[in-house]
N, C-alpha and C positions, 0 to 999 in steps of 0.2 A: 695860349690860344690867339691866331692872327686876328688882327683887327684893321679896317679899313680897306677890306679887299673887295674887287669887282669880281664878283662868282657869277659865272653864266652856264656852270656845267656841274651838276653833281651826280657821280656816278657810285654807286652802293652795292656791295655785296649783300647777300641774303643771311644765311645760317652763321650763327655766331657774330653777325655785325648788325643788321637792322633789325631782323627777328628777335623777338624776346626770348627768354628760357623755355617756355612752352612752344616755340617755333612758329610764332603769330606775328602778324604785323601789328604794332602798338595802334592803338585807336588813335592817338594824338599825332599819328605821323601825317593823317589825310589833311588836316587844316594847314599844315605845313606843304603838303603837295602843292594844296590850292595857292599860296601864297607864293610858292616858286612859279608857278604857271603865271600868275598875274602879274610878276615882275619880271617876265620872260626868262628866266632859269630854267633850262632843260634838266630834267632828270632821267636817268637811265638806270635801271635795276642790272646788276653784273651778277651773273651766276653760273653756276654749272647746270641748272635746271634747262630744261627744254624751252623754246619760245612759247609754244602754247601754255606751258604752264605760267610763265611769268605775264602772260597776257591776261590770263584769268585771274592772277594776284594782284596786277596793276594795271586796272582797265583805264586809268588816267594818265600812263605815261605816254609820252611820244616816242621812245626809243628803247629797245630793248637788246641788251648784249645777253645772249643765251649760249649754252653749252660751252662756256667758259671761253667765249669769244669766236668760236667756229662760225657763229651766224650772228649776224647784227640786221635788225629790223627797224625802219624808221617809218611811222606813220602807215604801216601796215605792208611796205615795201621792202623786200628783201634788199639790202643794201650790199652785203658781201656775204660769203661762204668760204670756208676753206675745209676742204675734205680730206679724206683719207683713200688710198690707193687700195684697190680690192685685195692685191696679194697681202698685204698686212692685216685688212679686215679677216681673212681667212686664217692668217697664222694666230691671231690673238685669240679667234675663237677656239681653234684646237689648243693653244696655251692654257685657256681657261680651263677646257674639258680636261686636259691632262694633267693637271696641278695637283699632283700627289701630296697628301697632307694638308691640303689647304681647301677650306670651305669658300668657293668663289660662286657667285653668280653675275654674268655679263648681260649688260644693256647696250646694244648696237641703236646707237644715236642717229637718225637720220634726219634728212629735211623735212620730211614729211610725217613721220612719225618714230617713235622709239621702238625697238622690238627687242622680245625675250623669249627664251625656249624654256627657262626654268620657272615654275610656276606655284613652287609651294609657298605655304602662308607667311613664313618669317622673311623669305626673300621678297614676296610681293609687298609685304608691309613698306619695307623699306624703297621699294622702286615706287610705289605709289604716292609716296611724298612729294615727288621730282616730275613724274611724267603723267600728264594728262592725256596726251595722244600716246596710246600704247597698242602694240598689236604681239600677239601670242602666236610665234610660229614653232612647228615640228624641229625646224633645222633652220639656224641663223644663217648657216650657208647659203640660204635661199633668198636673202634680204634683197630687194630689188628696190634700190633708195640710193641717192646720194649720202653718205656715211660721213658726219660731221666729226664723230666721236665715239669712243668705244668706253664706256663707264663699267668699272668693275667694284661689285661690291663684296668685301670679304668681311666673314664674321671675326675674324683676328684683326691684328692692329696693322694698318695699311701702309704705314712706314717700313715695317719688316718684311712684309709680303712683295712690295713692289720690286726690290732689288732681286729676291729669290726669285720670283716667276717671270718679271717682264724686262730683266736687263738685256736679252737680246734685242730688245726693240731700241734701246736707249740712244744708239748710235744715230739713228736716221729719224725718230720720233720723238716726242716729248712724253715722258712718264710721269705724271704729275700727281702727287698725293694730294687729294683736295679738301679732304678731312679724315678723320681718324679710322674710317673704314671705307672710303672710296678712293680708287686709283683711275685717273683718266689717261687714255693713250689719245694723243691727236698729233697732227701734223706739227713740224718745227716752226711752222710760219703762224701758228695760232696760239693766241692768248689773249686776255682782258686787256692788256695795255696794248697791244697791236688794235685791238676794237676801238679803243678810248683815243687813240690817236688818229685812227680814220674819220672818228665822229669830230674831232677838233679841227682837222682839215677840212672837212665838209661843211662845217658851220662857221668857221673863222674864229674857233675860240682859242686861246692860248692856253699853255700848260697853268700859268700865272691865275687864270681864270677858272681852273676847274679843280674841285674839290673830290676826292676820292676816299672812300672808306672800304677798309677789308681786315681780316683776321687771319686767314689762312694762306698756305703757299701757293695756291692758286691765284691769288692776289699780288703776288710779289710784283710781277711787270707792269701792272695798272697802278701800284704807287708811284712808279716812276714816270707815269705821264701826266702827274697833275702835281704842282707845287704846293696845293693846300692837302696834302696826303696824311691820313689819320688812321692809326691801328688802334683796333679796341684795346682795352686793357687787359681782356681776355686772350688777346691773339698769340699766335706762336713767336717764338722769340726771335725768329728772323724777320718777320714783319713788323716787330716792335722795332727792330734796328733799321729797317730799310724807311720806315715812315717819319715826316717831318715832326708829326704831333700825335699826342697820346688822347684819346677818348677815353670816357668811361666805358664798362663794360655793356654788351648786348643787355644783359639782364637789368642793367641801370638805365637803359633807354638813352646810351651814349651818342648815337647819332642825332636822335632830338635835341639833346642838348646842344650838340655842336651847331646843328642847323639855327636852332633859333639864335644862339649867337651870331651866326653870319647873317642871319636874314634881320635881326635888330640893328646890326651895327651898319646897314646898308643906308 
């Protein structure tokens, strides 16, 4: 565990990282958020979730890295977005519809809302966890919004489905397995790490002053943006290898343990 560090920015993934085993924000996090604000330390949740969902979850945060870095919002103002071209959007919609042998559902993640055409209960149960602003359409090809990300839920293992269905998109776009059941198709220029570096540049914060926490593959670039990089004990092996430090698991409140140490050491 590092000591004697000047932390000015804390960036934290949600599922498998800050959220507990029940998928909830630990009650003990809120006093730590207050301490960070009092000491001038910025806190930014970084997630595949949409901005509207993160803003509802963290009303006290100043900055939000949403949709896996494709949109950054600071004090209610959109700082940056990275969209996907319409031909790719249409092609991914068709790929999901025609993915024989796979049970897939697509969320078209726009700047103003998320959009779905699949409405069955098991799929909606998964979608509703992540998208507060959600619009149902008869045909996703009719989405009239700036598309930031295409999020695919698979009832099978995402790591095996991704190369089978979405390999044709890998040459020009990112195809990211964001957890065991979600696959994200995004611009090559978008990731959480890019968003963190944009924040550092805007606020005059160095990587040495940045603490980042993650557990899964969509956190990989983000870990490279902060010298105080922590993988959760439950993290994917690639994340554990990339991080400088190991934190206790999310079920053990690992983020809270590290934050208490960093705050007490100042």
